N, C-alpha and C positions, 0 to 999 in steps of 0.2 A: 504493500500500500504506500502510495506517495503521501507527502504531507499536504500538498495543495495542487489542484488542477485548475488552471486558469482557462475558462471556457468562453470563447467568442462565438456568439450566434451570428452567422452570416446569411444575409439574403440579398443577392445582387449587389454586394458591397465590395467589389474588386478594388474600386478607387480608394476605399478606406484601408483595405488590407495593404495595398501598395504604400500608402502614406504612413500608416501607424504601426505596422508590424515591425519595421526596423527598430524603432525605439523600444518596443515591448521586448523583443529578443535581446537587445543590448542591455536593458536594465532589469531583466529577470534572470538573476544569476544564482538563486538559491538552489542548492544541489538536490533538494527533494521536491522541486517544482516541475510542472510540465505545462506546455501550452497546447490547447486543443481548439481546433476550429470545427464547429458543428454547422454544417451547411443545410439551410432550411429550404431545400428545393430550389436553389438559385437557377435563373435562366441565363445568366451571363457566364463569362468564362472564369469565374472565381476559382473553381476547382482546378482547372488547367494551370492557372497562375500559381496556385499553392503547390501543386505537384512539381512544377518546374523550378520555382524560386525557393520553396521551403519544404523540401522532401522529408526533412527530419521532424516536421511538426505533424502531430497526429490529426487526422481528419475523420470526423464522424459524418457520414453522408445520409441525410434524411430524404425520404422519397417525395416530400411535398412541403409547402409552407404551412407549418403548424402554429404559426404565430409565435410571439415571444414566449408565452407560457408553455405551450405544447412543445416547442422546439427545445427549450431548455430541459423540460422534464424528460424527454426521450433521450437527449444527450447524456444527462446525468445518470440515467439508468445504466449507462455503459462505462461509468467512471468509478474507479476505486481509489479514493483519496480521503484523508481525514477532513479536509476542507475543500469546498468548491468556491471559485471566485468568478462570479458572473461579470463579464467585461464587454461593454459595447465595442463594436469595431471602430467607432469614431472617437476613441480615447487615446490621448498621448500621455504615456506614463513618464515619470521622472526618475532620476537616479535614486535608488534606495526606497522606492515606493512600496515594495512588497513586505519587507521585513517588519515595519511597525504594525501592520495589520496582523501578521502572524504572531508577533509578540503579545498583542492585546488579547488575541484569542487563546493563546497558550497559557497566559497567566491567570485566567479566570474561567472556570468551566460553566459559569452561569451566563456567559456572553454567547448568545446564539449566532449573532451576525454583527459585522462592522463594515463601515465604509470610510473612504478617505475624504479629504477636502476636495471638492470639485470646483475648478475654476474654468472660466470661459476661454476656449481655445482662440476665439476671434478677438477677445479683449482680455488678455491674461492678467490684468490688474483687478478684475472683477470676478465675483462669484458667478457660477453657472446655474441656469434655471432648474435643471433636473434634480439637483441635490445639494448644491452649495456646501455648507458646513453641517449638514444633517437635517433630517426631516421631522416635522411635528404636525399636529392636526388640531383643529378647533372643535368645539362641541357640536357643530353641525357637519363635521366631516370634511372641512376644507383643508387640504394639505398646504403647508408652507415650510420654509427652511430658515435656519440661521444664515442670514445673508441674502434671502430672497423672499419677498412677500408679494404675491400675485406677480405682476410684471416688473416690479421694482427690484433691481439688483444692486447690492451694496458693493463698494470697493473693498477689496481685502486689505485691511490695515493691521492684520494680526489680532483683531478684536474677538475672533472665535477660534483661537488656536489652542484652547483647552479641550482635552478629551472629555466627552460628555455623553450621557445617556440620551437616546433619541426615542421617538415614536417609530420612525422608519428610516432605513438607509436606501439610497438610490440604487435601482437596478442597473444603472449605467456602470457601476463598479461596486459590487457587494460580495463580501466574503461570508460564507455560511457554513456551519458545521453540517457535513453531509448527512450524518445520522439524523439530525434534527430536521433537515430539509425533507428527508423521506418520511419521517414519523409524522410531520405536520401535513403531509399530502402534497408538498411542493407548491409550485405556482398554479393558481386556479386557471384551468384551460378555458373555462367559459368567459373569462375576462378577455381572452385573445391577446390584448395588449393594453397598456396603461393602467396604472394603480395596482397591478398584480403584486408588486413588491411591497406596497403598503399593506395589502391584505396578508401577505406572508409574514411580515414583521409583526402585525397585530396578533396573528395566531401564535407566533412564537412567544410573544409576551404573555398571552393568555395561558401558555403552557408553563409559565413561571420563569422565563429567560429574559435577558436584556439585549438591547440593540445599542451599539456604540458608534460614535464618530471618532476617528483617529486622525487629527489634522496634521500630525507629523508626516503623514503620507499625503502627497498631493498629485492629482492628475488633472489634465485639461480635456474638456469635453466639447465637441462640436455641437451636438444636439440636433434634433429634428432629422436624423438620418433616414428614418423610415417614413414618418408622416410629419410634414412641416406644420408648424403652428399656423392656424387659420384654415386648415383642412377640415371640412365639415364632418368627415368620418372620425377624425380625431376628437372633435367636439362631441359627437355621439358617444364614442367610447368613454370619454372622461365623465360625462354626465350619467350614463348608464352604470358604469362601473363604480362610481362613487356611491350611488344608491345601494347597489349590491353589497359594497363594502360595509356600509352601515347595517344593512339587514343581517348580514352574516355574523357580525362581530359584536354589535351592541347587546348588552343585557336586555332580555325581553321586557322587563318592567321599564317603561319610559321610551322604548324603542320607537313605537308608533308616533309619539309626539315629536321626537327629534326628526324623524323622516318627513313628517308632515311639514314642519317648518323649513326643512331643507328643500322640499319640493316647491314651497312658496318662493324661496330665494331663487330657485332655478327658473321659476316663471318670470321673476324680475330680470334675470340674466337674459332670458329669451326676448323680452321686450327691448332690452338694451341692444341686442343683436338687430332687432327689427328697425329700431331708430337709426342704427349705424348703416343700414342697407345690407347687412349680412344675412340675406334671406335663407341661405342654405344652413347656416348655423342656427338661425331661429327655428327652422323646421327640425334640425337635428336634436334639439332639446326635447321636443315633443315625441320624436321617435324613440329617444332614450328612455323617456318615462313609460312609453307603451311597452318597450322591450323589457324594462325592469318588472312590470306587472306580469309579463309572460314568463319571466325566468325565476322569480323569487320563490315560487313553490318548490323548486328543486333544491333549495337551501334550508327548508324547514327542519329545524332540529340541529342544524350544523353548529350553532353557537353553544350547544350543550355537549358536544363531543369532547371538547377540552375544558380545562378549568376556565371559569369566567371571572370577570372582575369582582363578582360578589363573593367569591370563595377565597378571600384573603390573598389574592394575586394582585400585585401592584402593576398597573399599566402606566409606564412613564411617557412623558412627552405630550400629554394632553393639555391643550390650552383651554382654560375654563371660560374664556370670553368668546365673542364672535369676531373673527378676523375680518369679516366683511364690514362690520360696524366700525371697528377700530381703524381700518385702512381708509374706507371711503368717507366716514363721518367725522372721526376723530383725527384723521390725517396722520396716523402713526405709520411710519414707513420702514422702521428698523426693528429687527427682532429684539434688540436690547430695550426697546420701549415697552415690551410686553412680558419680559422674563418673570416678573413678580407674580404673574397670574398662572404659572404652570403648576401642574401636579408633579412633584418631584418623585 
C-alpha cells in the first residue's frame, strides 16, 4: 500500500495536462506517493498524450463520462493507498506542497480530510473562488470561504495562514483518508458535479471526524475548467445540489423550515437573474427546484445512517448568521468580519 495516491480526473483536458503536469511531477517527490490520471471518457487525445509524454504515470481509463463524483468513485475503487488526494487538472502545485498535508493527516487520526490554501492562478496575489483558505457554510446552506464570500475575493496578506478546522475542503485539491472515503459512501453520484465535496465533508463530520485547512501548502487554481461561471447548467447544479445537501444532512427537526427559507432566497436569486437579463439562469433555478422534489425521496433516511448533530457530534465551520444578509445588507465583505459568529 502506498501512503498517498494523487488522482487527477481528466475529461478532454489535454491542455491542462500539458500545462500543469510538469510542475506536479517536479514537486511531488515523496517516495511513497504516486500520480494517477483517471480519464473520464475523454474524446480528445489526452490518453495518447499521456502514453507518449508520461508513460510512467498510471492511467485508469473509464468507459464514459461519469461526472466528477462517479469518475472519482470508480477510480478510487482501483487504488490502494492510505490517503487519496483529489486534484483538479487545472492546478499548479508549488515546491513542498504535499508534505504539510501528509503531516497534518498523520499527526491526528480524527482528521478525515484536509486541503491547502488555494490561490488564483490568473491573479496569484488573491484567493481563488473554489476554496480559498477553507470552506464554511451558513445556516441556510450557502457555502463561502476564508478569503472568498460570494464573488468577493480577498488579497492574500497572510491573514488566514493559521491551520484551522473547516466545514468543507475544496474538491479542487482535497486529501482524504481512503478508508473513511469508502465507509462514508464516497462522493454522491446523483450530484454529478458541484457541492459533492461539501456533502462528503459534512458526512465525514457527522461520523465524528474533522476537516482541516493547511495553509503551509499552497496551490494555484485556474477554475471553471469544466463549466464556466455563468453557464446555466452550472446554475442548475448549484441550486439543485444545495437543496439536496441540506435535505440529506440537516437534522430532521427544523429541516423543513430551513429548506423553506432557502427556497424563498432562491426565488429572490431567480428574480435577480431575470432583472439582469439572464433568462437561462432564471429558468435554471426553477428547474433545480423541480429536480430537487423529484430526487429527495431517494434520500429519505440517509441522515440517520451516520451519527447526526444531535448525538453529541460537533459539526465545525457552521456560520450561525445569514451570509446573504451580512454581505448584501450589512456590507460585510471579509471572512474576518464574521468569525465571532461561528460554531467552533
